[in-house]
N, C-alpha and C positions, 0 to 999 in steps of 0.2 A: 311839936314832935315832927320830923320829916316821915311821910308815908307813900308807899310805893310798889310796884308789884312784886311778887316773890315769885322766885323761880321753881317751877313744878316740874323737875325735871322726870318724873312717874308718866309725866302726859306728852313728852315730845317722843318724835317719831324716834326709832333707833336707827342708827347707820353704822353698820359695822362692816367685817368682813364678810360675813355672810350676804349682805345686799351686793358685795360685786357680783356682778353676775358676766360669763364666761360665754360668748356663742361659739360654740365649737362648728369643726369645719366651713361649711359654706351657710354656716346658719345666719350669720352676719349678712348676706348677699339676700338671702329670702325676708330678711326682717325689713332692711332698708334698699328693697331695689333700685328705688330712683338717683342713689349714692353713686351705684355703677353702671347705669344704662340709663342716666338722666331723666324716663317718666316711663311708666306702664300704661302709658297710651299705643296709638297707631304707632308712633315712632320708635317706642322704647322696643316693641313686640319685631319690628323690621331690624332694629340694632342687633339683636340675637345673628341675623343674617351677616349682618357685615362683619362681625367678630368673628364666624368660622372662615368667610369667605377672605377676611385681611390675612387669615394665617395661611391659606392656601397662597395667595399673591405674595406674600412674606418667601416663601418656597419659591415663587416664580422670581421676583427679584435677586434672589440667591442666585440663580440659574439653575436650578433644580426640577420647575414645574412649567408645562408649555400647557395644559387644559385643565381648567374648573368646569364641572359640571353642576349647577344649582336645579332641583325639581323641587317641585311644590306639589304634595301629592292631594288627593280627594278629602284628606282628615285634617288639613290645612299641616301637616307636618311637614317638614323639609330636610331634603338630603342633600348635602354639599361633599363633591366628590371630586379629589385634583389626583394626579399622578406625579408629585413632587415624593421627598424620601421616604418619609412616612412617620409617624410620632413613634420616637424610640420606645421599645418593648420588655428589653433588658431589665433588671432588677435594679433599682437605683440604690447607688453607692449606700448613702444615709438613709433614707427611709426605710429600705430592704421591703420595697414592694414595687410591682412592676411599674415602670416610669409613666406609661398610658397611664396609671391611675392616679399618680401623682400629677400629671399634669391635669386631670380633668379632676379632681378633688381638693387641690392646695391652691388658694389663692397665691399672686405672684411666682409662680412655678413656671418657667419655660426657657425657651433658648435664648434669649432677648435680650439677658442681664451678663453679658462677656459678650466679647467678639469675637467669637470663633465660627459659634452656630451659623449667625446671620449680621452682616456685614452693616446693612442696614434695614428697617424692619419700621411697618407701622402701627401695629399693636406694641407700644412701646412699656407698658405697664403689665405686661403676662398675667391679666387678669381675664382677657378675652374668653377660652374655650369651658374654664370653669365656672363662668359666670352664667353662661348660656346653661351649662350643666345644673347648676343650683335652680337657674329658670323654667328648667324643663321639668314635664311630672313624668317625663321619660327619654333614654339620649340612647343609641345605640354606638359604639364606635369600631370601626373597623380598619384594619390598619396590612396592607401589603409591605413586609419587610423581613430581611433578613431570611428568604426562601419561601414564609410562611406565610398565613392571613391568620389575622388572631383580631379576636371579637371580645367585646366587655359592654355591659349593659347598666345605666343607672335608672335612678327616678330621682327626682329632687335633691341633685347633689349627693347623693348615696351611692353606695356600691351595690347592685343587685344580682349580678352574675359576673363571677370572678373572671378574670382572662382567662382564656382558654385557645389554643391553636384550630381552626376549623378548615384549614386547608393549605394547599401547597402555592406558591405564585414565584415566578421570578421579577415579575412587576411589582413596582413601590406605587406607596401612596397611602391618603388618609380619606376614610366615607366617614362624615358626620350625620347620623340621621337624628332629627330632635323633635318631640311635640312640646309646642309652649304651654306653661302651666297656666290653666284659663280660671284661678283662684287666685294669680299674681296679675295678670292682664286685664284689660278691660275689653279687648278683643283679641280673638287669636284666628281672624283671617285676614291673610295677606293679600295685599293690593300687587296685581302683576305689573302696571305702569311703576310703581316705585322701584319694585327692583328690577324691572327692565333696564329704567334710567340710571341708577348705580350703578350698575353692572357695565352697560355701555359705556360709563365713564372710567371704569376702572380697567376696560380693554383698550381705551384710548391711551391712557398712561402708561401702559405697558405693551410695547411694542409685540406683534406678533402671539401675544397669550391667546388661546382660544378659550372663550368662556361661552357656555351653552345652558338656556335658561327654559326650560320645559315646564308649562303648566297641566297637570293632568286632571285639574277640577273639572275641564269644560269635555264636554261629549267629544268632542276631536281635539284631542292635547296640541295645546298652541308653544310652538319652539321658536326662539330667536336664537342665533348666532353672532358674537360679536368677536372679529378678529379684525385689527388694523396692522397692515404693514409698516404704513407711514406715523403710526404712534401719533402723536399731538398734532403732528401737520396735518393727518386725516382729523382730527377734532374740531379746528381752527375751521377747516373745511364745511364741517357739518354746521358748526355755528354759523357761519357765513351762507349756507347753503341757499337761504330767503333772502338774502341783500344782493344788492348790485355792488360785486367789489369795484375797485379804480381799474381802470380800462387795462393799464398794461401791467396790474399787479394780480393777475388770475392765480399765481401758485404763491403761496404763504412764504414768508422769510422764515429757513430753519437755522437755527444756532446752536450748537452744543459745545461742552468743554468741562474739565475734571481740574481740581486741584494738583499742585505740584506734586509729583511723585515722592518727593522727599518731605512732603508738609507732615507734621506730626498726625496721628489717627485721630485726633479730635478736632482737626482743622481740615479734614480731609470732606471733600464734594464733589459731584457731579450736579451740571447745570442744563437744563434744555428749554429751549425758548424757540415757540412758531408765531410769527406775527404777521398779519395780512390787516389793510386797511379796505373798510367799504365807505360807499358812498352815504351812510346815515350819518345822524348827529351824535351817536350814543359811544360810549367808550365800554367795552367790555372784557375786560381780563381778569382771569384766574387763577391763583395759584395755589400750588400744591408743593406738600414737604413728604415725601415717605409715601406718595398717593393719596394723603388726608387734605383735602381739602381745608385751605387755610383763608376762611371766608374773610376774615379781617387784616390778612396780608402779612406783614413784616417786614423781615430784614432782605428777605430774597427780592419780594416788590419794591420795597424802598432800592436796594441796588437797581433793577432793572428801570425803573421812571427816570433815577438818577443817569444812569448810562443813557437812556433813549433822548434824554434833553439834553443832553451837553452833546454826545457825537451827533445829531442831527443839525443842532445851532453851528457847531465847528465847520460840517459840512458845507451848510446854507452859506455861511462868511466865503470860506475860500473857495466857494466855486460860485460866487457873486451873487448867488439867490434872495441875499439880503443886502440892501443898500446900508453904507456906512454908518448912515443918522436912522437908521430903523432900528428898534431895540430887539433885542431875542425875543425869539418866538417862545411861549409860556409853554410847559407841561402839556396842559389843557387843549391848547391849539393843534400841538403836534398828535395829541393819542384821541382827537374827535373822530370818531370811526372807526376808530381799533379795536381789533380782537386779538387776542393774543391769550398763549399758554405758558405758563412758567412753572417746569418742573423739575424739583430740586431732590438729590437723594445724598443724605448724610448720616452719619454711623450714629450721633446722640446729640439728636435735634433735643433743644430746648423750647420748649411750646409756652405761651404765656396765658395760662387760664387750664381749667380742668377741659374744657373742650377742644383746647386744641387750635383754638381759632386764630393764632398768630405767633409765625414763627419767631421766636427771641433770638437765634444762635446768630452772634451780629457779625460772625466771620463770612455768612453767608451774603451779606452786603457786599462785602469787597470783592468775593470769589464771582458773585452774579455778576455785580458792573463790571468788572474785567473783562470775562469773557462775552457778555453783550456788546460790551464798547468796539472789541475788538472783533465779533462777527458781523456787527453792523457797520462798521468803519468799510470793511472788505467789500460787502455786500452794495453799498453806494458807490464805491469806486468801482466797481465791475456792471454796476445794473445804473448807469446815469439817467436813461430813460424813465424809469420805474423811480427812481429819485426825483425828479423833477414832478412826476405825475404827485408822488405824496406830498412833498411840498407847495406844490398848487393849493392842494385840499386843506393844508395846515394853515396857511395863507388865507382863505377864505373863511377858515374857522376863527381866525384869529380878529378878523372883520366883524365875524360874529359876535365875538367875546366883546369887543369894545360898544356896540349896538348896544347888547345885552347891559354892559355898566349903565350906560344912559337910560335905558330902562327902568334899571334899580333905583339911579339916582332920581327919576320921574317921580317914581313909587313913592320913596322916601320921603321926598319935597312935598308931594299931595298929602301925604299922612299929617306931616308939621303943620301944613297950612291949613288943614281942616280941624274943626270945632274938637271934633275926636278923630281919634287915629283910626278906631274900628271902623268896618264897611258900616253903610249907612242901611242895609235890608238887614243887618245882623241883630237877631233880639239876642242879645246877651244873657248869662245867668248872674246871679246875685253872688253865689259863691265864690271866692278866688283861688282855694284849693285845687291844683288843677288834677290832682288824685280821685278828687270825687266827680269832676267834673265831664260833662259828655256835650259834644257838638253835633247837631243831626244837619245832613247836608240833603236839602230836599229841592225837587225837580219844579220848578214855579209857582208863583203868587198864591195860588187856589191850593196845592198841598202845603203851603209854606204858612199860610193863614188856619190851616186846619192844625197843624203841629204847633204851631207859637199857641193857641188855646188850647192845646192837650195838654200840654210838656207840664212839668213839676221845674215853675220858674226859677228856684234857687240853684240847682244843679244841672238843666238841661238847656242849652243855647241852639238856636236854629238859623242854618244859614241858606235862604234861598237863593237859587241860583237861574240865573235868566238864560234859558234855553242850553244848549249844549256845550261844553268847553273845548277848545280847539283839541285835536289830536296831536299829540306834544311829541310822538315818535316819529311823525312827518315834517316837524319843523322847526327850526333852531331855535335856540334859546331866546333870542333876543325878541323874537314875534311870540313866543308865549309868553314871556314876563309881559308884552305889550298888551297882552287881553286884558281887560275889565273885569273878565269872571275871573281867571287864576290869581291877578291882583287880589281880589277881593278874598280868594279863597287862604292865599299867603297871608294875607295882614290879619285876619280872623284866627289861624291858625298859632302864629307868632313867632315860628323855629325860623323864618328864611328857608332861602334854597341852596342845594349846592354846598360850594365852598363857604358861605355864608350860615350853613344850617346849623343851629344847635339845640338839639334836642329836650336840653333843660328849659329852654323857652316856652316848649310847648304849652300853650293854654289852657288845652283839655288833653287828658289822657284815654278819652272814648272819643272816636273820629266815626258817626253813625251815617253810612251812604244809605237813604232811606230814598228810595224812585218806585216807580207807579210797576206792577207785576206784566210789562207790556213790553213789546220789542223797542218801543222809545226809551223805556227806563232801564231799561238792559242794555241799549247801547252808552248810554249816559254812566252808566255804572261802569262800565268799560273804560272809558274815558278817563272818569276819576282814577280809577286802580293804576290805569298807565301813569298819569300824572303824579300819582304818590310813590309809584314803581321806579320812575324816573329823578323826579326830584325832591323825593322825602323819605327816599329809600329806609332810613334807620325807622321811621315811625313804624313801619310794618315790620320790622325786626322786633322791634320794641314792644310787639303787640297791641297797639294803639289805634287800628282799622279795623272797623266791622263794617257788616254789612245788615241791614236791618231785614228781616222776613214779616212782612204783611201777609196776611191770610190770603188763601186767593178766592173762598168762597165761605157764604153764611148758609147752613141747613136749617130751614125750620120748620119742626113737625107742626101740620094747621091743625089750629086748634089749642096751640099752648102758647105761652109767652115765651120769648128768648130765643135762642137757638146755638150751636154750637160753630165755630170758627173752625175753618179746614185749611191746611197750608199746603197740601198735595191732591193732584187726581188722585192716587192711589188711597188716601187717604177717605177721598170722598166716597169712590167706590165701596170701601169697606163699611162706611158709616149709610151710603145708602140701601145697601143690602138689608141693612138690620129692619129695612121698611118696607123694601120689594117695592111694593105698588108706588109710582110714582105721586099719585094724586093724595098720599098721605105725608107728604112733605114739600116743601119750596126750596129753590137751591137761588140765593142770589151771590153772583159773580162780580168781584169787585175789581175792576181793570185800572183802577187808578187810588191814588191815594185820597184825593177830592169828592170821591165818592161817600169817604167816610164822616162821619160828623165826630166832631173834637174828642167826646166820650168814647166812641169805638175806635179811634185812633190810638190812645190812650190806652186804653185795656188792653188791645191785641199786639200793637205795635212797641210802644214807647215805655209802656209800664214797665220797670225793673223786675218786679216778680214773676209776670207773665210772658213777657217778650221773648223773643227766639233772634241772636243773634250770632250772625256767624263772623268767626275770629280770621283776618285775611291771613296768613301766613306763605312762606316760602319755604317749603322742605327742601329745594331740589333748586340749585343756583341754576346750573344749565337748564334744566326743564322751562323752569322761570323765565328765562333769557328767550327760550325759542317761543313761548307762548307770547309774549309781548311783540316781538317781532315777526312769528308769523301770522297774528289775528290784527295788528295794529299798524304793521309797516306797509309799504310800498306793492308788496307783490300781493296779488290777486288770489293766485293758485291755492296756497294752503288754507286762505280764509275759506273761501268756496266750498273746499272739502272738509272742513270743519262745519259749517253749516250744515251741511247737506248729511253728515253724520249723525250731529247733535240736535238736530234742529227741533224734534220731538221731545227731548227730555232735558234740555239743560235750561234750567231756571238762575246759574250764577256759576261764573267762572271764577275758580280761587285760583289766581295767581300764586 
């Protein structure tokens, strides 16, 4: 007789209509804030400011706003004030409540879903200000409009004070003050530099828009004002200010244009491009769509690059700057040392992915290509001396590219000829799953020996470096790739570099830079970070690069076994204060990893449960580019200023 399990429906969990939960109003935002602002970390906290500022910038792009003031108050609340048209306050025809309340309490309510209120907009989803309201423990909105001043208050997305008129005014504009909810965010302390860099970038992208940032948290309030009559031309000058530009190209090339007046609304657009070459070896091109930084580029960037390559090669052929037997210059040759800003405005942009990192509107490729082709052709015909200077630079880059190809081929041949393709000094791990494995890059054989003995051999690999690697910011690619140290690094990681880079081939998903806590260690750390930034940037973007934090001290109470490892001078002062009398304890200062025995190195710096790792991130492309250029480039003044300012307190540069 067959047997089996009986269905016991009485023990099954119920699933009926009553189990379907509906989150009212803005409850969904508070329940899953990451879906709307990405994260509840510091980045998410600052995102609240961007959402409000973007609304004001949309007013500026529509031609109604000339000033934006951002103020950080002593309690870390934020006020954003503009002189735009002001959020409508009349009763909404469908919701039968003030439109101001609709905008602040209902998702996807805004003036960006038809073609009337805004022709172009960065805040596309209409969720910005309502999400800020939902994630603030308090928000006060003040609107000047229709001859009056109107005010309304909210708490965690709910209305706490109905809209009322509190005065009269002939001016117009919107002022939003909000207090981030400390039950949502990991921190509610705003970073001035982060606000500064983003607002400065916004001012560059919007010619003549005046943005003022004030920090009232300091004893003497700090204020910075941004307003650029040159717009993106000033942006390029700023990015190149610490570079030596080509001698005859002191002024950036500026190109602008619009779509045909008869083009359908969904095919309309505006293109602005500013271009300037410097004597360096890196390409720095930043692209924006409706003021949104498109980190992964997209159609506008493709159109720009195609136009640049074709126009420059055509000009070189027609003016005998290339011989008939010569192959065309490649795009990489023409873009070596190039700094460029591409800014497009369009009514209905299509982005790939929720993060808006890549513009997918295909017609912008054609439009950008057409406008850049025409503008660049005219510039070269009118400026033959500048053209010759630019092509001289491109020809030098082509020779460097061919030398780099030979260096790559030599590296590959060397790998094939050796019995094992991995570097000889690499102590690899046994596990082959890259998601589980870690590579520790250490300086010198002494620290390397300790790390090899200390590690978990199954998942941790160790690569000792011989001395300092080249500063890749100052040399062409072929010189960098000819370095034995850099070759060993590239081979160990497995991804290749530049055009050959393939993130999926990474042999480890944690690359940990582990250097001594002294000046030489800091220098090696910066050199390695510069290499990753220039040649393996996707490794940083993917979150694969880390910096180890070995302890600086060990404090041992006299007469007791063991001691406490200490990582900062401030922590040492606090710990020593518990004893007061220096005769009751001793302090050991660790100047190098080699001073620790393997057990100490493991327990403090390599053991996953105890160690402190700093993930290297690039929160702002403009600031990152400037940091690398200033600190690692050929100009010494900025480097001197940085060292004089931060020598006492900097242990790690987060680029």
